[in-house]
C-alpha positions as CSV (number, residue, x, y, z in Angstrom):
1,M,0.0,0.0,0.0
2,N,2.2,2.8,-1.2
3,D,-0.5,5.2,-2.5
4,P,1.3,8.5,-3.3
5,E,-1.2,10.3,-1.0
6,V,-0.6,8.0,1.9
7,I,3.2,8.2,2.0
8,P,3.3,11.9,3.1
9,A,0.5,11.2,5.6
10,K,2.6,8.4,7.1
11,Q,5.6,10.7,7.4
12,H,3.7,13.6,8.9
13,Q,4.9,14.7,12.3
14,P,2.4,16.8,14.3
15,R,3.8,20.0,15.7
16,L,2.5,22.2,18.5
17,V,2.2,25.9,17.7
18,L,1.5,28.3,20.6
19,S,1.1,32.0,20.6
20,H,4.7,32.7,21.7
21,H,6.0,30.5,18.8
22,V,4.9,33.1,16.3
23,H,6.6,36.2,17.6
24,A,9.2,36.1,14.9
25,K,6.5,36.0,12.2
26,V,5.2,39.3,13.5
27,H,8.4,41.4,13.9
28,G,11.1,39.3,12.3
29,T,14.2,37.6,13.8
30,G,16.8,40.4,13.9
31,A,18.1,42.1,17.0
32,A,15.7,45.1,16.6
33,A,12.8,42.8,15.9
34,R,13.5,40.7,19.0
35,F,13.7,44.0,21.0
36,N,10.4,45.2,19.5
37,T,8.7,42.0,20.3
38,W,10.1,42.0,23.9
39,L,9.1,45.6,24.4
40,A,5.6,45.1,23.0
41,V,5.0,42.0,25.1
42,R,6.3,43.8,28.2
43,I,4.1,46.8,27.7
44,T,1.1,44.7,26.9
45,K,1.6,42.6,30.0
46,T,2.1,45.7,32.2
47,V,-0.9,47.7,30.8
48,G,-3.0,44.5,30.4
49,S,-3.3,43.9,34.1
50,M,-6.2,44.5,36.5
51,W,-4.0,46.5,38.8
52,I,-3.4,49.0,35.9
53,A,-7.2,49.0,35.3
54,Y,-7.7,49.9,39.0
55,A,-5.0,52.6,38.8
56,F,-6.5,54.1,35.6
57,A,-10.0,54.1,37.2
58,A,-8.6,56.0,40.2
59,I,-6.9,58.5,37.9
60,A,-10.1,58.9,35.9
61,L,-12.2,59.4,39.0
62,I,-9.9,62.4,40.0
63,S,-11.5,64.5,37.2
64,L,-15.1,63.2,37.7
65,P,-16.0,65.9,40.3
66,A,-14.9,68.7,37.9
67,A,-16.9,67.1,35.0
68,L,-20.0,66.8,37.2
69,H,-19.5,70.3,38.7
70,S,-19.5,71.8,35.2
71,G,-23.1,70.7,34.7
72,D,-22.5,70.6,31.0
73,V,-23.8,67.3,29.4
74,I,-21.1,67.4,26.7
75,V,-18.4,67.6,29.3
76,I,-19.9,64.7,31.3
77,V,-20.4,62.5,28.2
78,A,-16.8,63.4,27.1
79,W,-15.5,62.4,30.5
80,I,-17.4,59.1,30.4
81,A,-16.4,58.3,26.8
82,Q,-12.9,59.7,26.6
83,T,-11.6,59.5,30.1
84,F,-13.3,56.6,31.9
85,L,-14.2,54.2,29.1
86,Q,-11.0,54.5,27.1
87,L,-8.7,54.7,30.1
88,V,-10.2,51.9,32.1
89,L,-11.5,49.5,29.4
90,L,-8.2,49.3,27.6
91,P,-6.4,47.3,30.3
92,I,-9.5,45.2,31.0
93,I,-9.9,44.3,27.3
94,I,-6.2,43.3,27.3
95,V,-6.7,41.1,30.4
96,G,-9.6,39.5,28.7
97,Q,-7.6,38.8,25.5
98,N,-4.8,37.3,27.7
99,V,-7.2,35.0,29.3
100,I,-8.7,34.0,26.0
101,Q,-5.2,33.4,24.5
102,A,-4.2,31.3,27.5
103,A,-7.3,29.2,27.0
104,N,-6.5,28.9,23.2
105,D,-3.0,27.8,24.0
106,A,-4.3,25.2,26.5
107,R,-6.8,24.0,23.9
108,A,-4.0,23.8,21.3
109,E,-1.9,21.7,23.7
110,A,-4.8,19.4,24.5
111,D,-5.7,19.1,20.8
112,H,-2.1,18.4,19.9
113,E,-1.9,15.6,22.5
114,T,-5.2,14.1,21.3
115,L,-4.3,14.3,17.6
116,S,-0.8,12.9,18.2
117,A,-2.4,9.9,20.0
118,V,-4.9,9.5,17.1
119,L,-2.0,9.6,14.7
120,R,-0.1,6.9,16.5
121,L,-3.3,4.7,16.8
122,T,-4.1,5.3,13.1
123,A,-0.5,4.3,12.1
124,E,-0.9,1.2,14.2
125,V,-4.2,0.3,12.6
126,H,-2.7,1.0,9.1
127,T,0.2,-1.4,9.9
128,I,-2.3,-4.1,11.0
129,N,-4.3,-3.5,7.8
130,E,-1.3,-3.8,5.6
131,A,-0.4,-7.1,7.4
132,Q,-3.9,-8.4,6.9
133,T,-3.8,-7.4,3.2
134,V,-0.7,-9.5,2.8
135,I,-2.4,-12.5,4.6
136,L,-5.5,-12.1,2.4
137,E,-3.3,-12.1,-0.8
138,Q,-1.5,-15.2,0.4
139,L,-4.9,-16.9,1.1
140,R,-6.2,-15.9,-2.4
141,A,-3.0,-17.3,-4.0
142,A,-3.4,-20.5,-2.0
143,K,-7.1,-20.8,-3.0
144,R,-6.2,-20.3,-6.7
145,E,-3.5,-23.0,-6.4
146,V,-6.1,-25.4,-4.9
147,Q,-8.7,-24.6,-7.5
148,R,-6.4,-25.2,-10.5
149,P,-7.5,-28.2,-12.6
150,G,-5.1,-31.0,-12.0
151,S,-4.1,-29.9,-8.5
152,P,-3.7,-32.7,-6.0
């Protein structure tokens, strides 16, 4: 059974790809690229924390009394939209994305383990199938030998 489509499938080696494996694809592999990746990840991890969200909320709340005291609806809406929402939601969204990415990485690892096991089992079943095919061919040949006229 050396079907041209089966040979590459038999030789396939599963690989696990996690989010940190693709950093070089985003920025490249040079020294500047590695620095850019490091800096971007460092800033994202710092800004993308709930402690930063709390700090930004505290900073935003400092200007709330002035916005309310103005009595101007435009100033109050601007404070909500431009100060509070943008300042506080940014780190919360990053935290959420980090949680989602961690779940995706965990799922990728679990899927990789499962698919690797399925690949090993499938390869074993295929080997058994090939052995059975050989046995069946031998039985067919023996049957033809027995059915020939003039056979003892």
